[in-house]
N, C-alpha and C positions, 0 to 999 in steps of 0.2 A: 448690233450692239456696239461694235468697235466705232462705227460712224458716230454714234451718240456719245461715246466716251470722248472722242476727239473734239466733238462740238462743245461738250461741257468744259473740257480743259481750256479751249480757246475762249469761250465766254467768260470763264472765271478769270483768265489772264486779262481779258479786256476790261473787266471790272476794276482791276488794279491799275492797268496802264492808262485808262482814260478817266481817272478820278477827277480830272479838271474839265472834263467835257461831258458832264452828266446828261445834258440835253441830247447829245448825239449817241448815247450808249446803246439805245435800242436799235438804231440804224446800223451801228457798228456790229452788233450781235447778228443781225440779219445778214449783213454782208459777209461776216465770218462764216456763217453756215453755208452760204453759197460757195465760198472759196474752198471750204472743206469738201463739199460734194463734188466740186470740179477736180479734186485730187484723189478720187476713189481708186483709180487704177494704180497710182503711185503707192497708195497705202497698202493695197493688196500685194503689190510687188515687194514692198519692204517686209511685210509679214512673211511671205513665202521665201524670200531670199535669205533672211536671217534664220528662218527655220531650217533651211537647207545647209547652212554652215554648221550649226549644232556644235559649238566650241565650248569646252570646259573652262572653268575658272583659270585666269591668267593665260589662256590660250586663245583669246578672242581676237585673233589677228585679222582674219578676213572680215569678221563682223565690224570691227572698228574701222578698217579701211573703207568698207562699203558705206557706212553711215557718215563718217567724216567727209567722204568724197561728195556725197549729196549736199551736205551742209556747205562745203567750200564752194561748190558750183553755184550755190545760191547766196553767196556774199558773206558767209560767216567766217570769222577768223578762228582757226583751229590750232591749239597748242597740244602737241602730242607728248606722251611719256610723262605726264604730270605726276607729281608726288613720287617720282622714281619708279612708277609702275609702267612697264612697256606698253600695255594695251589700254591704259587710261588716257583720257584726253579731256579738254575743255573747249567748247565752241562758243563764241561770243559774237553778238551783233548789237549795234546801237551804242548809245552813250547816255549818261545821266541817270537820274532816278525816275521811277523805281527800278531796282535790279531784281529781275524775276529769274529764278533758277528752276530748271526742269531736270529731273533725274529718273532713270529707270534702269533696270538690270539687263545685262546682255549675255550672261553665261548660261550654260545648260547643265544637265545633270547626267551622271553615268548611267549607262544601260537603259536609256529611255528612247532609243531609236524607234521611230514610228512613221508609217506611211501617212502622208497628209490626207485629210478628208475621209479617213477610215475610222468608224466608230467602235472598233474593237482592236485588241492588241495584235498588231502585225508590224513588226520592226522591218525597216528597210535593210538593216544589217544587224544580225544577232549580236547582242553584247555591246553595240556601239552607243555612244552618248546621243542625247536628243533633248528637244525642248519640251519636256514633260510638265513644266511648270508655267508655260506661257510667256517666258521672257522674250520670245521672238516677236510679240505684239507690242511691247512697250515703246520701242523706238519709233514704230509707225505712228503711234499717238503723239509722242513728243516732237518728232521732226515735223510732222504735218502741222501741229500747233505753232511751232516756231516759224515755219515758212509762211503760213497765213498771217501771223502776227507781223512778220517783217513787211509783208505787202501793205497791210493796213497802217503800220507805222509810217511807211514812206508816203502813202497816199494822203494821209490825214495829218502828217507832220507831228506824230505823237512822240514825245520824249520817252526814254527808257532804255534799259539794257536787258537783252535776253542771254541767258547762259544755260548751256546744255551739258550735262555730265552723264557718264555711263556708270552703272553699278557693276564694276569688274569683280569677278569671283564672289558674287553675293552669296552663293550657296556655301561658300567656305567662310563667310563672315570675315572677310580678309582685307578690305581696302577702304571703306568709306571713312573710317577714323583717320586714315592716312591722308585722304583728301582734305579733311577738315584741318588736320594739323599743318598741312602745307599752305593753309590760308586761302583756299579756293572759295570759301564761303564767307569770308570776313566782311565783304561789302554787300552781300545778298540780303534783300529785304524779305523775301519769301521764297520758299522752295516748295514746288508741287511735285509729288511723286505719283507715278501711275503703275498699277499692277493688275493684271487680269484676276478676276475673282468670280464668285458665284452669284453676285448681285451687283446692281448698278446703283452705287451709293457711296457716301463718304461718312466721316465721323470725326469726333474731336476728343480731346483728353487722352487718357491712357486706355487702350483697348483691353479687353478682358483676357486675351490670349497671352501666355507667357512668352513674349517676344524677346526679352532680354536674355543673354546667355554668355557663357564662356566656353570657347572651343579649345580643348587641350588634349594633347597626345602624351601618353605615358609609355616610356620605353624601359623594359626590364632587361637586366644584364645578368646572365648566369654563367654556367660553365658547361661546355660540351663534353659528351662522353658517349661511348657506344651503349645504346639503349638496352641491348641484350647482354653484351659481354661484361660491362662494368657500369651499370646504372648508378651505383652508389658513388661513383666519382663525379657524377653530373649534378648540376644545379639548374633546374628547368625554369627558364624565363617564361615559357608558356604556362607552367603551373601557376606562376605568379599572376599572369593575366587572368587566368580562369578563376583563381581565388578572389582577385579584386572584383571581377564581375559578379561572382556569387555573393560576396559580401555586400556589394551595392544593391543587388536585387533583393536580398533579405532586408536591407535597411529601408527600402522604398515604403514598406508597410508603415513605418513610423515617421514618414516625412509628410509635409503639407500636401494637401490635394492639389494645390496650385502648381506644384513642381512638375516639370517634364524633363526627363533625362534619357539619353539614348547613346548607344555606343556601337562601334564595329571593331573587330580584331583586324588590325592592318598588317600584322606579321605574326604568324603562328608557328614559325620554324621552317625548316627546309624539307626534311623527310623523316618518317617515323622511326627509323633505326638510329637516329642521332638525337640525343637530348638537346633540345633547343637552347642555345646560349643567348639568343636574342629573340625578343617578342615584343609586340606593341599593341596598344589599344587606344582608340580615339573616342573621347567623350564630348557630348554637348550637355552642359548643365544649364537648364532653363528655369527661370522664375519670373515673378511679376515685378520685383524691384531690386535695386542694387544690393541691399543688405542680405536678402535671401539668396541672390545669385552667388554672392561671395561666400555665404555659409555652405552652399552646395559644393562650390569649388574647393573650399578648405576640407570638407568632408571627403571629397575625392582624393585629395592628397593623403588624408589619413588612411583611407582604404588602400592606396598604393603602398604606403609605408608598411602597413600591417601585412600585406601580401608579400612584400619583399622580406620581411622578418620571418614569415612562416616558411619561406622557400630557400632562405640563405642566398638571396639575390640582392641586387641593388637596382635602383631606378633613377632615371632622369625624366624630365618632362619638357614639352615644347608648347608654349602658348600660341595657338594658331590664330586666334582672333577673339574679339569680344564685341558685343552689341548691347547697349543699355536700352531699356524700354522707352519707346517713343512717346511723346506727349504732343498731340496735334492741336493746332490752333482753332479755337471755336469760331471766331469771326470768319476765317477763310472757309471752314467747313460749312457754315451756314450759307455763305454766298454760293458755294459750289452746289449745295443741296437745292437751293432755289433754282439754279440753272439746270440741274438735273431734272427737276420737276417741269421746268419750262420746255425742255427738249422732249421729255417723255419717252415712253417705250415704243419700240417698233410695232407697226401694225402688221400682223401676220395674216397672210391670205390662206384660203383653203381650210 
């Protein structure tokens, strides 16, 4: 399946890069497939190597070093620390139009350590992070596509620029907006993203899933006291967190079916015999469009304020990140779909 995805990415890119050489497009596609197959070992090494690093968001030091090292050895110019993000980078090859961007995520998730090739839960290290979302496979797709395209551009004197970007701390919804604000995409004609999924397909428009969200942490501030000796002197920040969560869960019944919201308590106090003076909760407010995302976010603020009033505490908040619902290009999706169908599914033996 990964080989087919790589081939489709390359074929789709060739459709853009060789718009002026329509007569040669089929030959270029065939040559691209051959070059992909010749790199099967490299692809598997990348998948396994990135899997072994299993680095959380903003900690993708070894992953970035490894991927950029491969790109630099193959003639790509790499700029590190872009947008003020230590593990972010941009790799570039070629010149002129069109400018094709490739992006895929590189971070992992907490407590997802897993032995490779095992079809049941068996962590390598209990409680350690791991690539439970498949982010270890994305760069194998994009880097292979870029290397093959670079060869074809050189051999056939194709104009164009390739740019590769990492999705740093994607699970935290933390960096892509900063890459955009830093101007890294201002001259890019098309961006192709790749992510492992349960089917070999593409799409356009806005997907049905509530992918837009606001990620926000609420911190409640109370007053510590001995929980047995003088509980009346305390003001529990943990009570405020629990009341906010309870209020939100009751309110769910009266919210749109399209909403998705989830939270974790990130600080519940220190020990039971001390009234917690500090506590925190982290929310993701998801919806289908900007107005409804904003409504959920404002409702979260209301719940936090109400919880603070009930407990005699105060609260502050930290906006961790936000992501607005994507709207994918129909023409590109249709080109990709045709190439997906041309490549086809693998033939299984036995």
